[in-house]
MILUM-293408 format. One record per residue: x, y, z of N, C-alpha, C in turn. Coordinates in steps of 0.1 Angstrom, whole numbers, plus 5000, padded with zeros to 4 digits. Layout:
# MILUM-293408
PT n.east n.north n.up ca.east ca.north ca.up c.east c.north c.up
PT X Y Z X Y Z X Y Z
...
END
This chain:
# MILUM-293408
PT n.east n.north n.up ca.east ca.north ca.up c.east c.north c.up
PT 0657 2327 1268 0667 2321 1259 0679 2316 1267
PT 0683 2323 1278 0693 2319 1286 0691 2305 1291
PT 0679 2303 1296 0675 2291 1302 0676 2279 1293
PT 0672 2281 1279 0672 2272 1269 0687 2268 1266
PT 0696 2278 1265 0709 2275 1261 0716 2267 1273
PT 0712 2269 1285 0718 2261 1296 0712 2246 1295
PT 0700 2245 1292 0695 2231 1290 0703 2223 1278
PT 0705 2231 1267 0712 2224 1256 0727 2221 1261
PT 0733 2230 1267 0746 2228 1272 0746 2216 1282
PT 0737 2215 1290 0736 2204 1299 0736 2190 1292
PT 0729 2190 1280 0726 2178 1272 0739 2174 1264
PT 0746 2184 1259 0758 2182 1250 0769 2178 1257
PT 0772 2184 1269 0784 2179 1278 0784 2163 1281
PT 0774 2159 1285 0774 2145 1288 0777 2136 1276
PT 0771 2141 1264 0774 2133 1251 0788 2134 1248
PT 0794 2145 1249 0808 2148 1245 0816 2139 1255
PT 0814 2140 1268 0821 2130 1277 0820 2115 1273
PT 0807 2111 1269 0805 2097 1266 0814 2093 1253
PT 0813 2104 1243 0821 2102 1231 0836 2100 1235
PT 0841 2109 1242 0855 2108 1245 0859 2095 1253
PT 0850 2092 1262 0853 2079 1270 0853 2067 1260
PT 0843 2068 1251 0842 2056 1241 0855 2055 1233
PT 0861 2068 1229 0872 2069 1221 0884 2063 1229
PT 0884 2067 1241 0896 2063 1250 0896 2047 1251
PT 0884 2043 1254 0881 2028 1255 0886 2021 1245
PT 0882 2026 1232 0887 2020 1219 0901 2020 1217
PT 0908 2031 1220 0922 2032 1218 0930 2023 1227
PT 0925 2022 1241 0931 2014 1250 0929 1998 1246
PT 0917 1995 1239 0916 1982 1235 0924 1979 1224
PT 0926 1990 1214 0935 1987 1203 0949 1984 1208
PT 0953 1993 1217 0966 1993 1223 0970 1978 1230
PT 0959 1974 1237 0958 1960 1243 0961 1949 1233
PT 0954 1951 1222 0954 1941 1212 0968 1941 1205
PT 0974 1953 1203 0986 1955 1195 0998 1948 1203
PT 0996 1951 1218 1007 1947 1226 1008 1933 1230
PT 0996 1926 1226 0995 1912 1229 1003 1904 1219
PT 1006 1909 1207 1013 1901 1196 1028 1906 1196
PT 1036 1897 1192 1051 1899 1190 1052 1911 1181
PT 1047 1912 1169 1047 1923 1160 1044 1936 1164
PT 1032 1935 1172 1028 1947 1178 1035 1953 1187
PT 1042 1944 1197 1052 1948 1207 1065 1954 1201
PT 1068 1949 1189 1081 1953 1182 1078 1967 1175
PT 1067 1969 1170 1062 1981 1165 1062 1991 1176
PT 1057 1987 1187 1056 1996 1198 1070 2001 1204
PT 1079 1991 1204 1092 1994 1208 1099 2003 1198
PT 1097 2001 1185 1104 2008 1175 1098 2024 1177
PT 1087 2026 1179 1081 2040 1179 1082 2046 1193
PT 1081 2039 1203 1081 2045 1216 1093 2040 1226
PT 1099 2030 1222 1110 2025 1229 1108 2019 1244
PT 1094 2019 1247 1091 2015 1260 1090 1998 1262
PT 1101 1993 1258 1102 1978 1260 1116 1975 1265
PT 1117 1966 1276 1131 1964 1282 1138 1957 1272
PT 1152 1959 1272 1161 1952 1264 1159 1936 1264
PT 1158 1930 1274 1156 1916 1275 1144 1911 1269
PT 1133 1919 1269 1120 1915 1263 1121 1917 1248
PT 1129 1929 1244 1131 1930 1229 1139 1919 1223
PT 1151 1915 1231 1157 1904 1225 1150 1892 1222
PT 1140 1889 1233 1131 1878 1231 1123 1879 1219
PT 1117 1891 1216 1108 1893 1205 1115 1892 1193
PT 1127 1898 1190 1134 1896 1179 1139 1882 1176
PT 1142 1875 1187 1148 1862 1187 1135 1853 1180
PT 1124 1855 1184 1113 1847 1179 1112 1849 1164
PT 1112 1861 1159 1112 1863 1145 1123 1856 1137
PT 1134 1856 1143 1146 1850 1137 1144 1835 1136
PT 1139 1828 1147 1136 1815 1146 1125 1811 1136
PT 1114 1821 1134 1105 1818 1123 1112 1818 1110
PT 1122 1826 1108 1128 1828 1094 1136 1814 1093
PT 1143 1809 1104 1152 1798 1104 1143 1784 1100
PT 1131 1784 1108 1121 1773 1104 1117 1773 1091
PT 1113 1785 1086 1109 1786 1071 1120 1781 1061
PT 1131 1785 1064 1142 1781 1055 1148 1767 1058
PT 1143 1760 1066 1146 1746 1068 1158 1744 1076
PT 1162 1753 1085 1175 1752 1092 1171 1745 1106
PT 1177 1734 1109 1173 1727 1121 1178 1734 1134
PT 1169 1732 1143 1171 1738 1158 1184 1737 1162
PT 1189 1724 1161 1201 1720 1167 1214 1726 1159
PT 1210 1733 1149 1221 1739 1141 1226 1754 1146
PT 1217 1759 1156 1219 1772 1162 1225 1770 1177
PT 1235 1778 1178 1243 1778 1191 1243 1792 1197
PT 1238 1795 1209 1237 1809 1214 1246 1811 1225
PT 1253 1823 1225 1262 1827 1235 1260 1841 1239
PT 1260 1844 1253 1258 1858 1258 1271 1865 1256
PT 1270 1877 1251 1282 1886 1249 1282 1897 1260
PT 1294 1898 1267 1296 1907 1277 1298 1921 1271
PT 1309 1921 1261 1311 1934 1254 1311 1934 1239
PT 1300 1929 1233 1299 1928 1220 1289 1938 1214
PT 1288 1937 1201 1278 1947 1194 1264 1946 1198
PT 1260 1933 1202 1247 1929 1206 1247 1921 1221
PT 1237 1919 1227 1236 1911 1239 1240 1897 1237
PT 1235 1891 1224 1238 1877 1223 1243 1874 1210
PT 1250 1863 1208 1255 1859 1195 1249 1845 1190
PT 1244 1843 1180 1239 1831 1174 1247 1826 1164
PT 1254 1815 1165 1261 1809 1154 1252 1798 1147
PT 1250 1800 1134 1239 1792 1128 1248 1785 1116
PT 1248 1772 1118 1255 1763 1109 1247 1758 1098
PT 1251 1760 1087 1244 1754 1074 1251 1742 1069
PT 1243 1735 1060 1249 1723 1054 1256 1729 1041
PT 1265 1719 1037 1273 1724 1024 1264 1726 1012
PT 1265 1736 1004 1256 1739 0994 1246 1747 0997
PT 1241 1750 1010 1231 1759 1011 1233 1774 1009
PT 1222 1780 1006 1224 1794 1002 1224 1804 1013
PT 1235 1811 1016 1235 1821 1026 1227 1833 1022
PT 1225 1836 1009 1218 1847 1005 1203 1846 1007
PT 1199 1833 1004 1184 1831 1006 1181 1832 1021
PT 1190 1827 1030 1187 1828 1045 1187 1841 1048
PT 1197 1850 1044 1198 1864 1047 1185 1872 1043
PT 1180 1868 1032 1168 1875 1027 1156 1870 1036
PT 1155 1858 1040 1145 1852 1048 1145 1859 1063
PT 1157 1861 1068 1158 1868 1081 1154 1882 1080
PT 1159 1889 1069 1156 1903 1066 1141 1905 1064
PT 1135 1897 1058 1120 1898 1054 1113 1897 1067
PT 1115 1885 1075 1109 1884 1087 1109 1895 1097
PT 1122 1901 1098 1123 1911 1107 1116 1925 1103
PT 1117 1926 1089 1110 1939 1084 1095 1938 1085
PT 1089 1926 1084 1075 1924 1085 1070 1927 1099
PT 1079 1924 1109 1075 1925 1122 1079 1939 1130
PT 1088 1947 1122 1092 1959 1128 1106 1960 1131
PT 1114 1948 1131 1128 1949 1133 1135 1951 1119
PT 1149 1950 1119 1156 1952 1108 1171 1946 1109
PT 1177 1943 1098 1191 1941 1098 1200 1955 1098
PT 1207 1956 1108 1215 1969 1109 1227 1969 1101
PT 1234 1958 1100 1246 1957 1092 1250 1944 1088
PT 1257 1941 1079 1262 1927 1074 1275 1927 1068
PT 1283 1915 1069 1296 1914 1063 1296 1899 1060
PT 1304 1896 1050 1307 1882 1047 1322 1881 1043
PT 1326 1868 1046 1341 1865 1044 1342 1851 1041
PT 1353 1846 1035 1357 1832 1033 1370 1829 1039
PT 1373 1819 1045 1385 1815 1051 1392 1807 1040
PT 1405 1803 1044 1414 1796 1034 1409 1782 1030
PT 1398 1776 1038 1393 1764 1035 1379 1765 1028
PT 1376 1778 1024 1365 1781 1015 1351 1780 1024
PT 1353 1781 1037 1341 1783 1045 1337 1797 1043
PT 1323 1798 1043 1317 1812 1040 1311 1816 1053
PT 1314 1827 1058 1307 1833 1070 1300 1846 1067
PT 1287 1847 1070 1281 1859 1070 1277 1863 1084
PT 1280 1876 1087 1277 1882 1100 1267 1893 1099
PT 1256 1891 1106 1245 1900 1105 1243 1907 1120
PT 1242 1919 1120 1237 1926 1134 1222 1931 1132
PT 1212 1925 1141 1200 1928 1139 1194 1933 1152
PT 1182 1939 1151 1174 1945 1162 1166 1957 1157
PT 1167 1967 1165 1161 1981 1162 1172 1991 1161
PT 1170 2002 1154 1180 2012 1153 1184 2016 1167
PT 1197 2016 1169 1204 2020 1181 1200 2011 1193
PT 1194 1998 1189 1191 1989 1199 1193 1975 1194
PT 1206 1971 1190 1209 1958 1184 1206 1947 1196
PT 1201 1936 1191 1198 1925 1200 1206 1913 1196
PT 1209 1910 1184 1215 1897 1182 1226 1900 1171
PT 1237 1892 1174 1247 1891 1164 1246 1877 1157
PT 1243 1877 1144 1241 1861 1138 1253 1859 1130
PT 1259 1849 1133 1271 1844 1125 1267 1832 1118
PT 1265 1833 1105 1258 1820 1097 1273 1815 1090
PT 1274 1802 1092 1285 1796 1087 1282 1784 1076
PT 1288 1786 1065 1284 1775 1055 1296 1769 1049
PT 1300 1757 1051 1311 1750 1047 1310 1746 1031
PT 1321 1744 1024 1320 1742 1010 1313 1729 1007
PT 1308 1728 0995 1303 1715 0990 1316 1706 0987
PT 1313 1692 0987 1324 1683 0984 1331 1686 0970
PT 1323 1692 0961 1327 1692 0948 1334 1706 0946
PT 1335 1714 0957 1342 1727 0956 1356 1726 0959
PT 1365 1734 0955 1380 1732 0958 1382 1734 0972
PT 1392 1726 0978 1397 1727 0992 1401 1740 0996
PT 1405 1748 0986 1410 1762 0991 1404 1771 0982
PT 1401 1785 0986 1395 1794 0978 1405 1804 0972
PT 1400 1813 0964 1408 1821 0958 1416 1831 0968
PT 1427 1838 0964 1435 1845 0973 1428 1855 0983
PT 1432 1856 0994 1427 1866 1002 1428 1880 0996
PT 1418 1889 1000 1417 1903 0993 1421 1913 1004
PT 1429 1921 1000 1435 1933 1008 1434 1947 1001
PT 1426 1956 1008 1426 1969 1003 1433 1979 1012
PT 1442 1987 1006 1450 1997 1014 1445 2010 1012
PT 1446 2018 1024 1443 2033 1022 1454 2040 1029
PT 1461 2049 1022 1472 2057 1027 1466 2071 1031
PT 1469 2075 1045 1463 2088 1048 1474 2095 1055
PT 1471 2109 1059 1479 2117 1066 1490 2125 1059
PT 1485 2130 1046 1495 2136 1038 1499 2152 1043
PT 1488 2157 1050 1490 2172 1053 1491 2181 1042
PT 1499 2191 1042 1500 2200 1031 1512 2198 1022
PT 1518 2187 1024 1530 2185 1016 1526 2178 1002
PT 1522 2187 0994 1517 2182 0981 1527 2175 0971
PT 1540 2179 0972 1549 2173 0964 1553 2158 0970
PT 1554 2157 0983 1556 2145 0990 1544 2135 0988
PT 1533 2140 0988 1521 2132 0985 1520 2126 0970
PT 1524 2134 0962 1525 2129 0949 1535 2119 0946
PT 1547 2120 0954 1555 2109 0953 1549 2095 0958
PT 1542 2097 0968 1534 2084 0974 1524 2079 0963
PT 1517 2089 0956 1507 2085 0947 1513 2077 0934
PT 1526 2082 0932 1533 2076 0920 1538 2061 0924
PT 1539 2057 0936 1543 2043 0938 1537 2033 0930
PT 1545 2022 0925 1538 2012 0916 1531 2001 0924
PT 1521 2005 0931 1513 1997 0939 1498 2000 0941
PT 1490 1991 0943 1475 1996 0943 1471 1998 0957
PT 1467 2012 0959 1461 2016 0972 1453 2028 0969
PT 1445 2031 0978 1436 2043 0978 1442 2053 0987
PT 1438 2066 0986 1445 2077 0994 1433 2085 1001
PT 1436 2089 1013 1426 2097 1020 1431 2112 1021
PT 1423 2121 1016 1427 2134 1017 1419 2144 1024
PT 1424 2152 1031 1417 2162 1040 1413 2175 1032
PT 1402 2179 1031 1399 2192 1024 1401 2203 1032
PT 1400 2215 1028 1400 2228 1035 1414 2234 1036
PT 1424 2225 1034 1439 2229 1035 1442 2237 1022
PT 1454 2244 1024 1460 2250 1012 1463 2241 1001
PT 1467 2229 1004 1471 2220 0993 1460 2210 0990
PT 1449 2212 0997 1437 2202 0994 1433 2201 0980
PT 1431 2211 0972 1428 2210 0958 1438 2203 0950
PT 1451 2207 0952 1461 2201 0945 1463 2186 0948
PT 1461 2182 0960 1461 2167 0964 1450 2160 0956
PT 1438 2165 0957 1427 2158 0949 1431 2156 0934
PT 1437 2166 0929 1440 2166 0914 1451 2157 0912
PT 1461 2156 0921 1472 2148 0919 1468 2132 0920
PT 1460 2130 0931 1454 2117 0933 1446 2112 0921
PT 1439 2120 0915 1431 2116 0903 1440 2114 0890
PT 1450 2122 0889 1459 2122 0878 1467 2109 0879
PT 1471 2103 0892 1476 2092 0893 1467 2079 0893
PT 1455 2082 0891 1443 2071 0890 1442 2065 0903
PT 1444 2072 0914 1440 2067 0927 1425 2069 0931
PT 1421 2057 0940 1408 2060 0946 1410 2070 0956
PT 1400 2079 0960 1401 2088 0967 1390 2087 0980
PT 1394 2088 0992 1385 2089 1004 1386 2103 1008
PT 1374 2109 1010 1372 2124 1014 1373 2123 1029
PT 1383 2128 1036 1385 2127 1050 1380 2140 1057
PT 1368 2141 1062 1362 2153 1067 1368 2157 1080
PT 1373 2169 1082 1379 2174 1094 1368 2178 1104
PT 1367 2170 1114 1357 2171 1125 1362 2174 1138
PT 1353 2183 1146 1359 2188 1158 1363 2177 1169
PT 1375 2176 1174 1378 2167 1185 1375 2172 1198
PT 1376 2163 1207 1377 2168 1222 1389 2177 1224
PT 1389 2188 1231 1400 2196 1234 1403 2205 1222
PT 1394 2208 1214 1396 2217 1202 1396 2231 1210
PT 1406 2240 1205 1415 2240 1193 1428 2236 1196
PT 1431 2232 1210 1444 2226 1214 1447 2214 1204
PT 1438 2206 1202 1438 2195 1192 1431 2199 1180
PT 1438 2201 1169 1431 2208 1158 1432 2200 1144
PT 1421 2196 1138 1422 2190 1125 1427 2199 1113
PT 1426 2213 1116 1432 2222 1106 1421 2231 1102
PT 1422 2239 1090 1413 2249 1086 1401 2240 1080
PT 1388 2247 1083 1376 2241 1077 1370 2231 1086
PT 1376 2230 1099 1370 2220 1107 1354 2221 1110
PT 1348 2211 1108 1332 2213 1113 1331 2211 1127
PT 1324 2221 1133 1323 2224 1146 1308 2220 1152
PT 1307 2215 1164 1294 2211 1170 1285 2224 1170
PT 1290 2236 1171 1282 2249 1172 1278 2254 1159
PT 1282 2247 1148 1277 2251 1135 1263 2248 1131
PT 1255 2255 1124 1243 2252 1119 1243 2241 1109
PT 1233 2231 1110 1233 2220 1101 1235 2224 1086
PT 1228 2236 1082 1230 2240 1069 1243 2242 1065
PT 1251 2250 1074 1265 2254 1072 1273 2240 1070
PT 1272 2230 1078 1279 2217 1077 1275 2210 1064
PT 1264 2210 1061 1260 2203 1048 1265 2211 1037
PT 1265 2224 1037 1270 2230 1025 1286 2230 1024
PT 1293 2228 1035 1308 2225 1034 1311 2212 1029
PT 1303 2202 1034 1306 2188 1029 1303 2187 1014
PT 1291 2194 1008 1288 2194 0994 1300 2200 0987
PT 1305 2212 0992 1315 2219 0984 1328 2210 0984
PT 1330 2202 0994 1343 2194 0994 1341 2182 0985
PT 1329 2176 0984 1326 2165 0977 1328 2170 0962
PT 1324 2181 0958 1325 2186 0944 1340 2188 0941
PT 1347 2193 0951 1362 2195 0949 1369 2181 0948
PT 1365 2170 0955 1372 2159 0955 1368 2148 0945
PT 1356 2149 0938 1350 2139 0930 1360 2135 0918
PT 1360 2121 0915 1351 2111 0921 1357 2106 0934
PT 1347 2102 0941 1351 2097 0956 1346 2083 0959
PT 1354 2076 0965 1350 2061 0968 1342 2061 0980
PT 1346 2069 0991 1342 2068 1004 1343 2081 1011
PT 1337 2083 1022 1340 2094 1031 1343 2090 1044
PT 1354 2097 1051 1357 2093 1065 1359 2105 1073
PT 1361 2103 1085 1364 2113 1095 1379 2116 1096
PT 1382 2129 1098 1397 2132 1103 1395 2138 1116
PT 1400 2130 1126 1398 2133 1140 1382 2132 1144
PT 1377 2142 1151 1364 2142 1153 1358 2135 1165
PT 1365 2134 1176 1361 2125 1187 1350 2132 1195
PT 1348 2146 1192 1336 2152 1199 1325 2153 1188
PT 1328 2156 1176 1316 2159 1165 1310 2145 1163
PT 1318 2134 1163 1311 2121 1160 1302 2116 1171
PT 1302 2123 1183 1293 2121 1193 1280 2129 1193
PT 1280 2138 1183 1270 2148 1182 1260 2144 1171
PT 1248 2141 1177 1237 2137 1166 1234 2148 1156
PT 1234 2160 1158 1230 2171 1148 1241 2171 1138
PT 1254 2170 1142 1266 2171 1133 1265 2160 1122
PT 1263 2148 1129 1264 2137 1119 1252 2134 1112
PT 1241 2139 1116 1229 2139 1108 1230 2148 1096
PT 1236 2159 1098 1238 2168 1086 1247 2163 1076
PT 1258 2156 1082 1268 2149 1072 1262 2138 1066
PT 1254 2129 1073 1248 2116 1067 1239 2121 1056
PT 1231 2132 1057 1222 2135 1047 1228 2137 1034
PT 1239 2143 1034 1246 2147 1022 1251 2134 1016
PT 1257 2125 1024 1262 2112 1019 1251 2103 1014
PT 1240 2104 1021 1228 2095 1015 1224 2100 1002
PT 1224 2113 1000 1221 2119 0986 1230 2115 0975
PT 1242 2114 0979 1254 2112 0971 1257 2098 0970
PT 1250 2088 0977 1251 2075 0977 1265 2071 0980
PT 1271 2075 0991 1284 2073 0995 1285 2067 1009
PT 1294 2057 1010 1295 2050 1024 1304 2058 1033
PT 1302 2056 1046 1311 2065 1056 1320 2053 1063
PT 1332 2056 1062 1342 2046 1069 1347 2054 1082
PT 1344 2048 1094 1348 2055 1105 1362 2052 1110
PT 1370 2062 1111 1383 2059 1116 1383 2061 1132
PT 1389 2050 1139 1391 2050 1154 1380 2057 1161
PT 1368 2050 1161 1356 2057 1167 1358 2058 1182
PT 1353 2071 1186 1352 2074 1200 1342 2064 1207
PT 1343 2063 1221 1334 2054 1228 1319 2058 1227
PT 1318 2071 1226 1303 2076 1227 1299 2079 1212
PT 1305 2074 1203 1301 2081 1189 1287 2074 1186
PT 1280 2083 1178 1267 2079 1173 1267 2075 1158
PT 1278 2073 1152 1278 2070 1136 1272 2057 1133
PT 1276 2046 1140 1272 2033 1136 1255 2033 1136
PT 1250 2036 1148 1235 2034 1149 1228 2045 1141
PT 1234 2057 1140 1227 2067 1131 1227 2063 1116
PT 1238 2058 1113 1240 2053 1098 1228 2042 1095
PT 1228 2033 1105 1218 2023 1103 1204 2027 1102
PT 1201 2038 1110 1187 2044 1111 1185 2053 1098
PT 1196 2059 1092 1193 2067 1081 1196 2060 1067
PT 1200 2046 1068 1203 2039 1056 1216 2043 1049
PT 1226 2046 1057 1240 2049 1052 1248 2037 1054
PT 1255 2033 1044 1264 2022 1045 1275 2026 1055
PT 1279 2018 1065 1289 2022 1075 1299 2010 1075
PT 1311 2014 1077 1323 2005 1078 1334 2011 1087
PT 1342 2003 1092 1353 2007 1100 1366 2000 1095
PT 1378 2005 1094 1389 1997 1089 1392 1985 1098
PT 1397 1975 1092 1399 1963 1099 1411 1965 1108
PT 1420 1973 1104 1433 1977 1110 1438 1991 1106
PT 1445 1997 1116 1450 2010 1114 1465 2011 1118
PT 1474 2014 1110 1488 2015 1113 1492 2028 1114
PT 1492 2035 1126 1493 2048 1129 1506 2050 1137
PT 1509 2043 1148 1521 2046 1156 1534 2040 1148
PT 1531 2028 1143 1543 2021 1136 1551 2029 1126
PT 1542 2036 1117 1550 2043 1106 1557 2055 1111
PT 1555 2059 1124 1563 2072 1129 1576 2068 1133
PT 1580 2056 1135 1593 2052 1140 1603 2054 1128
PT 1616 2056 1131 1625 2059 1122 1630 2046 1113
PT 1627 2034 1119 1630 2023 1110 1618 2015 1109
PT 1618 2004 1101 1605 1995 1097 1603 1984 1106
PT 1609 1983 1117 1609 1971 1126 1594 1969 1131
PT 1588 1981 1137 1576 1979 1142 1565 1976 1131
PT 1567 1983 1119 1558 1981 1108 1558 1967 1102
PT 1571 1961 1102 1573 1946 1098 1566 1937 1107
PT 1566 1940 1120 1560 1931 1130 1544 1932 1127
PT 1539 1943 1128 1525 1944 1127 1519 1939 1114
PT 1527 1941 1102 1523 1937 1090 1523 1921 1089
PT 1532 1915 1096 1531 1900 1096 1519 1896 1104
PT 1515 1902 1115 1503 1900 1123 1491 1901 1112
PT 1490 1912 1106 1480 1914 1097 1478 1904 1085
PT 1489 1900 1080 1488 1890 1071 1483 1876 1076
PT 1487 1873 1086 1481 1861 1094 1467 1862 1096
PT 1461 1874 1101 1447 1876 1103 1440 1876 1090
PT 1446 1882 1079 1441 1882 1067 1436 1869 1061
PT 1446 1858 1063 1444 1846 1058 1432 1839 1065
PT 1430 1842 1077 1419 1837 1084 1404 1844 1081
PT 1406 1857 1078 1393 1864 1075 1389 1864 1060
PT 1400 1863 1053 1396 1864 1038 1397 1877 1031
PT 1394 1888 1038 1395 1901 1033 1396 1910 1046
PT 1404 1922 1042 1405 1933 1052 1409 1946 1044
PT 1404 1957 1052 1408 1971 1048 1417 1976 1058
PT 1429 1980 1054 1439 1985 1063 1443 1998 1059
PT 1443 2008 1069 1448 2022 1067 1463 2023 1074
PT 1471 2029 1065 1485 2031 1070 1488 2047 1068
PT 1494 2053 1078 1498 2066 1078 1510 2069 1071
PT 1509 2079 1061 1520 2083 1053 1531 2090 1060
PT 1543 2084 1060 1555 2090 1066 1566 2086 1058
PT 1578 2092 1059 1591 2087 1052 1593 2073 1053
PT 1591 2068 1066 1593 2053 1068 1583 2045 1060
PT 1571 2050 1060 1562 2042 1051 1565 2042 1037
PT 1570 2053 1031 1574 2055 1017 1584 2045 1013
PT 1594 2042 1024 1605 2033 1020 1600 2019 1021
PT 1590 2017 1031 1586 2003 1034 1576 1998 1024
PT 1567 2006 1019 1555 2001 1011 1560 1993 0998
PT 1569 1997 0990 1573 1991 0978 1577 1976 0981
PT 1585 1975 0991 1590 1961 0996 1579 1953 0999
PT 1569 1956 1008 1560 1947 1012 1548 1944 1004
PT 1547 1952 0994 1535 1952 0984 1540 1945 0971
PT 1552 1940 0970 1558 1933 0960 1550 1920 0959
PT 1544 1918 0946 1535 1906 0944 1542 1894 0948
PT 1556 1892 0948 1563 1880 0951 1563 1878 0966
PT 1562 1888 0973 1561 1887 0988 1546 1885 0993
PT 1538 1889 0985 1523 1889 0990 1517 1874 0987
PT 1524 1868 0977 1519 1854 0974 1505 1852 0973
PT 1496 1847 0983 1484 1845 0983 1475 1856 0987
PT 1479 1868 0984 1472 1880 0987 1470 1888 0975
PT 1457 1892 0972 1455 1902 0961 1452 1915 0966
PT 1459 1925 0960 1455 1940 0963 1443 1943 0954
PT 1433 1948 0961 1421 1951 0954 1417 1966 0955
PT 1409 1972 0949 1403 1984 0952 1395 1984 0963
PT 1395 1996 0970 1387 1998 0982 1373 1995 0980
PT 1367 2000 0969 1353 1997 0966 1349 1983 0964
PT 1359 1974 0964 1356 1960 0962 1353 1954 0976
PT 1357 1961 0987 1355 1955 1000 1346 1964 1009
PT 1345 1977 1005 1337 1985 1015 1323 1983 1012
PT 1315 1984 1023 1300 1982 1022 1295 1991 1011
PT 1286 1988 1003 1278 1996 0994 1265 2002 1001
PT 1262 2014 0997 1249 2019 1002 1238 2012 0996
PT 1228 2011 1005 1215 2005 1000 1208 2013 0989
PT 1203 2007 0979 1195 2014 0969 1185 2022 0974
PT 1184 2035 0966 1175 2045 0973 1160 2040 0970
END
């Protein structure tokens, strides 16, 4: 019996080895076939990351060219420039003819990338004072942007030479625990949103007062900064040592306290916004609540932009933040910076500006927000300009 078992084993082992060898050869063949196509290499790069950035840029660029060709965009309408310190390695300026649809081209590029394994990571649009429309798309793979596409469409000849007023959304922040002073701000006769930090003694009263004054509310999460606790966002700070369940629970609790909320932002957080575990826990709650994240003063190593793109979270940053100027005892610095912002606003068409709440700001706001002084600028709700979350 032992001899028979040994003979059977001697027959089975070679057969198993042959089967394994055949499977390995099959898989290697499939891998070879996959990596021979652009789509296969992009899928491989997305799953395993084992593709150099230059090669990834070439592969994504081919897909964009396919989309442009299909949309009838001439090759000589595309200008390429290498970026030293940009959001991506290269920038393509794509010129369209008057009357062309930027929406259709956007959809064509998005479809071509999604079919091959890439994606549009973020997008913005604006109009200048001559009614030229500009759509800016950041494309590539999550956390590996390759191209910044700047699509420019001039107006048709039958369109007005100038467009409607530039649009400005203001967010006032930094109220601290001074509920009475904050309510005085909320009562000012001007359109602006307010950012409120939860977890403080006055947090609940501030949310209630903001809603009573019919203000849009931004929930400003207290996140751990570098050098905590010497630098301290206050009680309720979300720390990198906390469990994800604890972080998610606190964010949900504060959202319930603050509702309705137009957006969620960070209060400090130079360390926490660099921590993938913390921000993943935060973004999961925002995704379920269909809320955008507006990142204040991002740290150099922050993971929020790339993580938001990966998780399908709408992500934005303020176009300008007035933080030092309002701390002065007079309004000279504020006036200078405001003049610069209004000039930039006319060029860009729309901006979101955050201003720190101080006694100087309180005196200054009614004057600069007078409609007679704003002239060709419309104050609009924050939700009119902040990016919207993608549909679930």
